[in-house]
ChimeraX commands (.cxc) that place a marker at each C-alpha (Angstrom):
marker #1 position 101.92,94.50,93.72 radius 0.5
marker #1 position 102.93,98.16,93.57 radius 0.5
marker #1 position 106.02,99.86,94.23 radius 0.5
marker #1 position 105.55,102.99,96.17 radius 0.5
marker #1 position 108.69,104.57,95.15 radius 0.5
marker #1 position 107.49,105.16,91.69 radius 0.5
marker #1 position 104.18,106.73,93.08 radius 0.5
marker #1 position 103.41,109.95,94.76 radius 0.5
marker #1 position 102.21,109.60,98.45 radius 0.5
marker #1 position 98.91,110.64,97.35 radius 0.5
marker #1 position 98.66,107.97,94.47 radius 0.5
marker #1 position 99.91,105.34,97.01 radius 0.5
marker #1 position 97.06,106.31,99.54 radius 0.5
marker #1 position 94.38,106.60,96.70 radius 0.5
marker #1 position 95.47,103.09,95.27 radius 0.5
marker #1 position 95.00,101.66,99.08 radius 0.5
marker #1 position 91.64,103.30,99.44 radius 0.5
marker #1 position 90.44,102.29,96.01 radius 0.5
marker #1 position 91.46,98.57,96.27 radius 0.5
marker #1 position 90.71,98.20,99.93 radius 0.5
marker #1 position 94.05,96.27,100.36 radius 0.5
marker #1 position 97.36,96.26,98.41 radius 0.5
marker #1 position 100.85,94.67,98.56 radius 0.5
marker #1 position 103.56,97.40,98.57 radius 0.5
marker #1 position 107.20,96.37,97.52 radius 0.5
marker #1 position 110.25,98.55,97.71 radius 0.5
marker #1 position 113.95,98.49,98.42 radius 0.5
marker #1 position 115.29,98.74,101.88 radius 0.5
marker #1 position 117.08,102.09,102.44 radius 0.5
marker #1 position 119.19,100.67,105.44 radius 0.5
marker #1 position 120.16,97.30,103.70 radius 0.5
marker #1 position 121.08,97.50,99.94 radius 0.5
marker #1 position 119.40,95.08,97.88 radius 0.5
marker #1 position 117.03,93.73,100.47 radius 0.5
marker #1 position 113.27,93.88,99.29 radius 0.5
marker #1 position 110.57,94.89,101.87 radius 0.5
marker #1 position 106.93,94.28,101.32 radius 0.5
marker #1 position 103.89,94.19,103.30 radius 0.5
marker #1 position 100.16,94.36,103.00 radius 0.5
marker #1 position 98.71,97.67,103.47 radius 0.5
marker #1 position 95.04,98.30,104.00 radius 0.5
marker #1 position 92.26,101.09,103.87 radius 0.5
marker #1 position 90.56,100.14,107.03 radius 0.5
marker #1 position 89.92,97.45,109.70 radius 0.5
marker #1 position 87.47,95.43,107.41 radius 0.5
marker #1 position 90.41,94.28,105.49 radius 0.5
marker #1 position 92.16,92.87,108.66 radius 0.5
marker #1 position 91.88,89.36,110.07 radius 0.5
marker #1 position 90.00,88.73,113.05 radius 0.5
marker #1 position 91.68,89.91,116.01 radius 0.5
marker #1 position 93.95,92.25,114.35 radius 0.5
marker #1 position 93.63,96.42,114.38 radius 0.5
marker #1 position 94.79,98.83,111.88 radius 0.5
marker #1 position 97.83,100.34,112.70 radius 0.5
marker #1 position 100.01,103.42,111.00 radius 0.5
marker #1 position 103.18,102.48,108.98 radius 0.5
marker #1 position 104.95,104.51,106.72 radius 0.5
marker #1 position 106.59,103.66,103.32 radius 0.5
marker #1 position 109.11,105.63,101.05 radius 0.5
marker #1 position 107.11,107.19,97.91 radius 0.5
marker #1 position 108.25,109.04,94.95 radius 0.5
marker #1 position 107.84,112.52,96.81 radius 0.5
marker #1 position 108.33,111.76,100.47 radius 0.5
marker #1 position 110.46,109.41,102.35 radius 0.5
marker #1 position 107.42,108.71,105.02 radius 0.5
marker #1 position 104.15,108.23,103.28 radius 0.5
marker #1 position 101.51,107.30,105.93 radius 0.5
marker #1 position 99.69,104.08,105.28 radius 0.5
marker #1 position 98.00,101.32,107.57 radius 0.5
marker #1 position 98.92,97.87,108.04 radius 0.5
marker #1 position 97.19,95.20,110.26 radius 0.5
marker #1 position 98.52,93.99,113.63 radius 0.5
marker #1 position 97.66,92.23,116.66 radius 0.5
marker #1 position 97.11,94.67,119.40 radius 0.5
marker #1 position 100.14,94.93,121.85 radius 0.5
marker #1 position 97.97,94.74,125.05 radius 0.5
marker #1 position 101.27,94.11,127.18 radius 0.5
marker #1 position 102.64,97.41,125.78 radius 0.5
marker #1 position 99.42,99.27,126.38 radius 0.5
marker #1 position 99.34,97.83,130.19 radius 0.5
marker #1 position 102.98,99.12,130.87 radius 0.5
marker #1 position 102.41,102.48,129.53 radius 0.5
marker #1 position 98.94,102.86,131.42 radius 0.5
marker #1 position 100.16,101.54,134.79 radius 0.5
marker #1 position 103.90,101.78,134.97 radius 0.5
marker #1 position 104.24,105.26,133.50 radius 0.5
marker #1 position 101.56,107.08,135.70 radius 0.5
marker #1 position 103.48,109.23,138.18 radius 0.5
marker link #1:1,2 radius 0.2
marker link #1:2,3 radius 0.2
marker link #1:3,4 radius 0.2
marker link #1:4,5 radius 0.2
marker link #1:5,6 radius 0.2
marker link #1:6,7 radius 0.2
marker link #1:7,8 radius 0.2
marker link #1:8,9 radius 0.2
marker link #1:9,10 radius 0.2
marker link #1:10,11 radius 0.2
marker link #1:11,12 radius 0.2
marker link #1:12,13 radius 0.2
marker link #1:13,14 radius 0.2
marker link #1:14,15 radius 0.2
marker link #1:15,16 radius 0.2
marker link #1:16,17 radius 0.2
marker link #1:17,18 radius 0.2
marker link #1:18,19 radius 0.2
marker link #1:19,20 radius 0.2
marker link #1:20,21 radius 0.2
marker link #1:21,22 radius 0.2
marker link #1:22,23 radius 0.2
marker link #1:23,24 radius 0.2
marker link #1:24,25 radius 0.2
marker link #1:25,26 radius 0.2
marker link #1:26,27 radius 0.2
marker link #1:27,28 radius 0.2
marker link #1:28,29 radius 0.2
marker link #1:29,30 radius 0.2
marker link #1:30,31 radius 0.2
marker link #1:31,32 radius 0.2
marker link #1:32,33 radius 0.2
marker link #1:33,34 radius 0.2
marker link #1:34,35 radius 0.2
marker link #1:35,36 radius 0.2
marker link #1:36,37 radius 0.2
marker link #1:37,38 radius 0.2
marker link #1:38,39 radius 0.2
marker link #1:39,40 radius 0.2
marker link #1:40,41 radius 0.2
marker link #1:41,42 radius 0.2
marker link #1:42,43 radius 0.2
marker link #1:43,44 radius 0.2
marker link #1:44,45 radius 0.2
marker link #1:45,46 radius 0.2
marker link #1:46,47 radius 0.2
marker link #1:47,48 radius 0.2
marker link #1:48,49 radius 0.2
marker link #1:49,50 radius 0.2
marker link #1:50,51 radius 0.2
marker link #1:51,52 radius 0.2
marker link #1:52,53 radius 0.2
marker link #1:53,54 radius 0.2
marker link #1:54,55 radius 0.2
marker link #1:55,56 radius 0.2
marker link #1:56,57 radius 0.2
marker link #1:57,58 radius 0.2
marker link #1:58,59 radius 0.2
marker link #1:59,60 radius 0.2
marker link #1:60,61 radius 0.2
marker link #1:61,62 radius 0.2
marker link #1:62,63 radius 0.2
marker link #1:63,64 radius 0.2
marker link #1:64,65 radius 0.2
marker link #1:65,66 radius 0.2
marker link #1:66,67 radius 0.2
marker link #1:67,68 radius 0.2
marker link #1:68,69 radius 0.2
marker link #1:69,70 radius 0.2
marker link #1:70,71 radius 0.2
marker link #1:71,72 radius 0.2
marker link #1:72,73 radius 0.2
marker link #1:73,74 radius 0.2
marker link #1:74,75 radius 0.2
marker link #1:75,76 radius 0.2
marker link #1:76,77 radius 0.2
marker link #1:77,78 radius 0.2
marker link #1:78,79 radius 0.2
marker link #1:79,80 radius 0.2
marker link #1:80,81 radius 0.2
marker link #1:81,82 radius 0.2
marker link #1:82,83 radius 0.2
marker link #1:83,84 radius 0.2
marker link #1:84,85 radius 0.2
marker link #1:85,86 radius 0.2
marker link #1:86,87 radius 0.2
marker link #1:87,88 radius 0.2
view
């Protein structure tokens, strides 16, 4: 486990790239004392079957929004609504 707030954004991204998948753990900025963590990946090869890579942002030592990737199930319903209900 790594604490991204003790690493530069470049180092966070390099660590994920080197290891393929890592657990990042840090404190919530909205709820004091609440630890947050997730598994962050280099690419979809590190996701489970049926999951896709999705952008996420974590705090780092040098920025509040360091871009990383997580695995998620695709939200087909959301894509459907955007495609068909918002085409005017």
